[in-house]
C-alpha positions in Angstrom: -66.5 -25.1 21.7 -69.1 -22.7 20.9 -69.9 -21.2 24.1 -72.6 -18.7 23.1 -74.8 -21.7 22.5 -74.2 -23.3 26.2 -77.3 -22.5 28.7 -76.6 -19.9 30.7 -76.5 -22.2 33.8 -74.2 -24.4 32.2 -71.8 -22.0 31.2 -71.6 -20.5 34.9 -70.8 -24.0 36.0 -68.0 -24.4 33.7 -66.7 -20.7 34.4 -66.6 -22.0 38.0 -64.7 -24.9 37.1 -62.3 -22.6 34.8 -61.7 -20.6 37.3 -60.4 -23.0 39.9 -57.2 -22.6 38.6 -55.5 -19.4 39.4 -53.6 -19.6 36.0 -56.7 -20.1 33.8 -58.9 -17.2 35.2 -60.7 -16.0 32.2 -59.8 -12.5 31.4 -61.6 -9.2 32.4 -62.5 -6.4 30.4 -62.5 -2.4 30.7 -63.8 -1.1 27.6 -63.4 2.9 27.7 -64.8 4.5 25.0 -64.8 8.6 24.6 -67.1 11.1 22.6 -65.9 12.9 20.1 -62.2 12.6 20.4 -59.6 12.8 17.3 -56.6 10.7 18.3 -54.4 13.5 16.8 -55.5 15.4 20.4 -54.0 12.9 22.5 -50.2 13.3 23.7 -49.8 9.3 22.7 -50.3 10.4 19.2 -48.3 13.9 19.6 -50.4 16.6 20.8 -48.8 17.7 23.9 -51.1 21.0 24.9 -53.6 18.8 26.4 -52.5 17.0 29.2 -53.4 13.1 29.9 -51.1 12.0 32.0 -52.7 8.8 32.7 -53.2 7.8 29.4 -49.7 8.0 28.9 -49.4 5.6 31.8 -51.1 3.1 30.4 -49.7 3.5 27.1 -46.5 2.7 29.1 -47.8 -1.2 29.7 -49.6 -1.1 26.4 -50.1 -1.2 22.7 -50.8 1.8 20.9 -52.2 1.7 17.6 -51.4 4.2 14.9 -53.4 2.9 12.1 -57.0 2.2 13.7 -60.1 3.1 11.8 -64.0 3.7 12.4 -66.3 2.1 10.3 -68.0 5.6 10.6 -67.6 8.9 12.0 -70.8 9.4 13.5 -72.0 8.6 17.5 -74.6 5.8 17.4 -73.5 4.2 14.4 -70.3 3.9 15.4 -71.0 2.5 18.4 -73.2 0.0 17.4 -71.2 -1.0 14.5 -68.4 -1.7 17.1 -70.6 -3.5 19.5 -72.0 -6.0 16.7 -68.8 -6.1 14.6 -70.8 -4.9 11.2 -70.7 -2.5 9.2 -72.9 0.5 9.7 -75.4 -0.6 6.6 -75.3 -4.2 7.7 -76.7 -3.2 10.9 -80.0 -1.5 10.0 -79.0 1.4 11.8 -76.5 3.2 9.6 -78.2 6.4 10.5 -77.7 9.0 13.7 -80.3 8.3 16.5 -81.7 4.9 14.6 -81.5 2.2 17.5 -79.7 -1.1 17.1 -83.2 -3.6 15.9 -84.0 -6.4 18.2 -82.4 -9.4 16.0 -78.9 -7.9 15.6 -76.7 -9.7 17.5 -73.8 -8.0 19.9 -70.2 -9.5 21.1 -71.5 -8.4 25.0 -74.4 -10.6 24.5 -71.9 -13.4 24.0 -69.9 -12.6 27.2 -73.2 -12.4 29.0 -73.9 -15.8 28.3 -70.8 -17.3 28.8 -71.1 -16.1 32.4 -69.3 -12.7 31.9 -70.9 -9.8 34.8 -71.4 -7.1 32.0 -72.2 -3.4 33.0 -72.9 -0.3 30.5 -71.9 2.7 32.1 -72.2 6.1 30.9 -73.6 7.0 27.4 -75.4 4.7 25.4 -77.2 6.0 22.3 -77.3 2.3 20.7 -80.6 0.2 22.2 -81.6 -0.8 25.2 -78.8 -1.9 27.7 -80.5 -5.7 27.8 -81.1 -5.8 24.5 -77.2 -5.2 24.1 -76.7 -7.8 26.7 -75.7 -5.9 29.7 -76.6 -7.1 33.4 -76.4 -3.8 34.8 -76.2 -0.2 33.5 -76.3 3.7 34.7 -76.1 7.2 33.0 -73.3 9.5 34.1 -73.6 13.1 34.9 -71.5 15.8 33.1 -68.7 13.4 32.3 -70.7 10.2 31.8 -67.7 8.9 33.6 -69.1 9.3 37.5 -70.2 5.7 38.3 -67.2 3.8 37.1 -65.5 3.4 40.0 -68.8 1.9 41.7 -69.2 -0.7 39.5 -65.2 -1.8 39.8 -65.8 -1.7 43.6 -68.8 -3.7 44.0 -68.9 -6.3 41.0 -69.1 -9.8 41.9 -66.0 -11.0 43.0 -66.6 -14.8 41.7 -67.3 -13.7 38.3 -65.0 -12.5 35.4 -66.5 -8.9 34.0 -66.9 -6.5 31.0 -67.3 -2.8 31.7 -68.6 -0.8 28.7 -67.6 2.5 30.4 -68.7 5.2 28.0 -67.4 8.8 28.9 -69.9 12.0 27.4 -66.6 13.7 26.8 -65.8 15.4 25.1 -69.0 15.9 23.3 -70.8 19.5 23.6 -71.9 21.4 24.9 -68.9 21.9 27.0 -69.2 21.7 31.2 -65.9 22.9 32.9 -65.6 21.4 36.4 -62.7 21.1 39.0 -62.0 17.2 37.5 -59.5 18.6 35.2 -57.6 21.5 34.2 -58.6 24.6 31.8 -56.9 26.1 29.2 -56.5 29.7 27.8 -57.3 30.4 24.2 -53.5 30.7 23.4 -52.6 27.2 24.5 -54.8 25.4 22.1 -53.8 24.3 18.6 -55.8 25.5 15.5 -56.0 22.8 12.1 -54.9 24.5 9.1 -58.6 23.8 7.8 -60.5 25.8 10.6 -60.3 29.5 11.1 -57.9 30.4 13.3 -59.7 33.0 15.2 -61.3 34.0 19.2 -64.6 32.0 18.6 -62.6 28.7 17.7 -59.8 29.2 20.1 -62.0 29.6 22.9 -64.4 26.8 21.8 -61.1 24.7 21.9 -60.4 25.0 25.2 -64.0 23.5 26.4 -62.7 20.7 24.4 -59.1 20.5 25.9 -60.5 20.4 29.3 -63.4 17.5 28.9 -60.3 15.4 27.1 -58.0 16.3 30.5 -61.3 15.4 32.5 -61.6 12.1 30.8 -58.5 11.4 31.5 -58.5 11.9 35.2 -61.3 9.1 35.3 -59.5 7.1 33.2 -56.6 7.4 36.2 -59.4 6.7 38.7 -60.2 3.0 36.8 -56.6 2.0 36.6 -55.7 2.7 40.4 -58.6 0.9 41.3 -57.6 -2.4 39.2 -54.3 -1.9 40.9 -55.6 -2.1 44.2 -58.0 -5.1 43.8 -54.9 -6.6 42.1 -57.0 -7.9 38.8 -54.7 -5.4 36.8 -52.5 -8.2 35.6 -55.8 -10.1 34.4 -57.6 -7.2 32.7 -57.4 -6.1 29.5 -58.2 -2.5 29.4 -58.9 -1.3 25.9 -59.2 2.8 24.8 -61.0 3.9 22.1 -63.3 6.9 20.3 -66.8 6.6 18.1 -65.6 9.4 15.9 -63.3 12.4 15.6 -63.6 15.9 17.2 -66.9 17.8 17.1 -65.5 20.5 14.9 -65.6 21.4 11.1 -64.3 18.7 8.9 -63.9 16.0 11.2 -66.9 14.4 13.3 -68.9 12.9 10.3 -66.1 13.4 7.8 -64.1 9.8 6.2 -61.0 12.4 6.5 -57.8 11.0 8.8 -58.8 13.3 11.6 -62.5 12.4 11.5 -62.1 8.4 10.7 -58.8 7.5 12.8 -59.7 6.1 16.4 -57.3 6.3 19.0 -57.0 2.7 20.2 -55.0 1.8 23.1 -55.0 -1.9 24.6 -53.0 -2.9 27.9 -53.6 -6.8 29.2 -51.8 -10.1 29.9 -50.6 -10.9 26.5 -50.6 -7.5 25.3 -46.7 -6.7 24.2 -45.8 -3.3 25.3 -44.9 -0.8 22.2 -46.5 0.9 18.9 -48.2 -0.9 15.9 -48.5 0.5 12.5 -50.5 -2.5 11.7 -54.1 -1.5 9.9 -57.2 -2.3 12.2 -60.9 -1.9 12.0 -63.5 -1.0 14.6 -65.6 -4.1 13.8 -62.3 -6.1 14.5 -62.9 -5.3 18.2 -66.1 -7.5 18.9 -64.1 -10.9 17.1 -60.4 -10.0 19.1 -62.4 -9.5 22.5 -64.1 -12.8 21.9 -61.2 -14.4 21.1 -59.7 -13.4 24.1 -62.3 -14.6 26.4 -62.2 -18.1 24.7 -65.2 -17.5 22.9 -66.0 -18.0 18.9 -67.5 -15.1 17.2 -71.3 -15.4 16.1 -71.4 -15.9 12.0 -72.7 -12.3 11.9 -69.8 -10.7 12.7 -68.1 -9.2 9.4 -64.7 -8.3 11.4 -61.6 -10.3 12.3 -59.3 -11.0 15.5 -55.9 -8.8 15.7 -54.8 -10.6 18.3 -51.8 -11.5 16.8 -50.6 -8.2 16.6 -50.2 -8.3 20.5 -47.1 -10.3 20.4 -45.7 -9.6 16.5 -46.6 -5.3 16.0 -45.6 -5.8 12.8 -48.4 -8.7 11.9 -50.5 -7.9 9.2 -54.1 -8.8 9.5 -55.7 -6.3 7.0 -54.9 -4.7 4.0 -58.0 -2.7 3.8 -60.4 -0.8 5.9 -63.6 0.8 4.9 -66.1 3.4 6.3 -69.1 5.2 5.1 -71.0 8.5 5.6 -74.3 8.8 6.1 -77.3 10.9 7.6 -76.1 12.8 10.1 -78.2 16.3 10.3 -77.6 16.3 6.5 -77.6 13.8 3.8 -74.5 12.3 2.6 -73.2 9.1 1.1 -69.9 8.8 1.0 -67.6 5.8 0.9 -63.8 5.9 1.8 -60.8 2.6 1.7 -58.1 3.0 3.6 -54.7 1.4 2.2 -51.2 1.7 3.3 -50.7 5.7 3.7 -53.5 6.3 1.4 -57.3 7.0 1.7 -59.7 7.2 -1.1 -63.1 8.8 -0.9 -65.9 8.5 -3.4 -68.8 11.1 -2.6 -72.1 9.7 -4.6 -73.7 13.2 -3.9 -71.3 15.6 -4.7 -73.8 18.4 -5.4 -75.0 18.6 -1.6 -73.5 20.8 0.9 -70.4 19.1 2.7 -72.2 19.9 6.2 -72.8 18.1 9.3 -73.8 19.1 12.6 -70.5 20.5 13.8 -69.8 22.3 10.4 -73.3 23.6 10.3 -73.1 27.5 10.1 -75.3 28.2 13.0 -74.3 25.6 15.4 -71.2 25.9 17.3 -68.6 28.7 17.4 -65.9 27.4 15.3 -68.4 26.8 12.8 -70.1 30.2 12.8 -66.8 31.8 12.6 -65.4 29.8 9.7 -68.8 30.6 7.8 -68.6 34.2 9.0 -65.1 34.4 7.6 -66.5 32.7 4.1 -68.8 34.8 3.4 -66.4 37.7 4.1 -63.8 36.4 1.6 -61.0 35.7 4.5 -60.5 32.0 4.1 -57.1 30.3 3.5 -57.3 27.3 0.4 -57.5 24.8 3.3 -60.4 26.3 5.2 -62.1 26.8 2.1 -62.2 23.1 0.7 -65.6 22.4 2.9 -67.6 25.3 1.5 -66.9 24.3 -2.3 -70.1 23.3 -4.2 -70.1 21.3 -5.7 -67.8 19.0 -4.1 -65.1 16.4 -5.6 -66.8 13.3 -6.7 -63.2 11.5 -5.6 -60.6 12.2 -3.4 -57.2 10.5 -3.0 -54.7 11.5 0.1 -51.7 10.2 0.8 -51.7 10.5 4.7 -47.7 10.7 5.9 -47.2 13.7 3.3 -50.7 15.1 3.8 -51.9 14.2 7.5 -54.6 16.6 7.5 -55.9 15.7 4.0 -55.9 18.8 2.0 -54.6 18.2 -1.1 -56.6 15.8 -3.3 -54.4 13.9 -5.9 -56.4 11.8 -7.6 -55.7 13.2 -11.1 -52.5 12.4 -10.5 -51.2 10.6 -13.5 -48.6 8.3 -11.5 -51.5 7.5 -9.2 -53.9 5.9 -11.6 -53.2 2.5 -10.8 -53.3 3.3 -7.0 -57.0 4.7 -7.9 -58.4 1.8 -10.1 -57.2 -0.7 -7.8 -59.0 1.1 -4.6 -62.1 2.1 -6.8 -61.9 -1.9 -7.5 -61.9 -2.7 -3.9 -64.7 -0.4 -2.8 -67.1 -1.8 -5.7 -66.2 -5.1 -4.2 -67.1 -4.3 -0.6 -70.2 -2.4 -1.9 -71.6 -5.1 -3.6 -70.8 -8.0 -1.2 -71.9 -6.5 1.8 -75.1 -5.2 0.2 -74.6 -1.3 0.3 -76.4 0.9 -1.8 -77.6 4.3 -2.4 -80.8 5.0 -1.4 -83.5 6.4 -3.8 -85.7 8.2 -1.4 -83.1 9.1 1.5 -83.5 10.8 4.5 -83.3 15.0 3.6 -81.7 17.3 5.5 -82.9 18.4 9.0 -82.1 22.3 8.1 -81.2 24.9 5.7 -78.0 26.3 4.9 -79.2 29.8 6.5 -80.1 28.0 9.9 -84.1 27.3 9.1 -85.4 24.1 10.3 -87.4 21.9 8.1 -90.3 19.1 8.5 -88.4 16.2 7.8 -89.0 12.4 8.4 -86.4 9.9 8.1 -86.2 8.2 4.6 -84.8 4.9 3.0 -81.3 4.1 4.8 -78.4 2.5 2.9 -78.6 -0.8 2.8 -82.0 -1.1 3.7 -83.6 -2.0 0.0 -80.9 -5.0 -0.1 -81.9 -6.4 3.0 -78.2 -5.3 4.3 -78.8 -6.1 7.9 -79.2 -10.1 6.6 -75.8 -10.4 4.9 -72.6 -11.5 6.8 -70.0 -10.9 4.0 -66.9 -8.7 5.1 -65.5 -7.7 1.5 -62.0 -7.5 1.1 -59.6 -7.9 3.7 -56.2 -8.7 2.5 -55.5 -7.5 -1.3 -54.2 -10.7 -2.6 -56.9 -12.4 -1.7 -58.5 -9.9 -4.2 -56.2 -9.4 -7.0 
């Protein structure tokens, strides 16, 4: 039955009957989405320098995904992609600060129409809450998480609920308070592609603090679910919108920018870890299936509930991602398959910049570019400054987790490169992706001068990609 087509009143009646049996209660959902956190910066993914005991607690009762990928590493396009289950260029909002067009569906609308109490608390950055399907909404304070607990405590007790809890942590500018510990510059880890200097290390201490503060609020939510006795019938989903706000991470299609932490606990989830490849566009279908609902035809993702019970299950072989305008004009596309990441840069003659790698934006970027001018960067740190950039890149994520060694021209990789090129081209054609003729220009010059600019043509605009529902390749065997 397609519940999304049932009038709201009838839906509520059906849910009333459905909840009469304790064994058939519809599940609740707490969807925690963080701001600007790379998977590798959490202890559940190996970083022991940052305290996140509550995420560790959640992992002990849930499933940790080691191979979950976003469709873009940019705030609003990433969130919009998740809530619609569509690739950014198919949403009509593929660039940052572009609201979701009113004609696009969200999975929260489906839940709301079926009787769920739906709440958005914290950062939005997508569209008007009621347009997205939320009955109630609230903003937060520095962390964006301060109002999560009241929503849990004051919820209607006769309805299942879906809470979209969105933190501002860990987004710049850093705001330190007493909700989490602070860190010393000597306690941080500096990735090899960032300059290891005093500005960068001090910059990372604020980032570390906000991750630990986020963990504090996750703990409050878990405690409240336990106190209310509803943990066993609630799915808790933890995810991030993009990578850390530092050079070569946020907005970039390298592993540390595009891989998201994904942790799910709930009544049908077997505890453990999985290497199953999943995409952020799969979250919508998965949540709707768990709620007993059908996904609308507009959703391009697939359900991965099979992985909850069989951690070795394969639901997709390939995942795709895109990099579009984010202060600077870019057009890159990525395919993830097996242990490989393939990136195609359609504008290699443009500077490889974003807001977080801007030479005049934040301390870590300023320090890196200052050292570049002095000729004091290592080979790994120098990569971001290259001009032109490689038109194609290929990385083996296990041998090269930071994606520093481009092996696109290694002879034994020729067959693999050809396959990934074909997969990306098919995805491009089937989903209506395109390269704009008059794209949105850079917002600033390399020397920091702000430009008079206005938004130009966006990817998918000329092809009316917002009307296209095809998903492109999912399983490689379907595309020999």
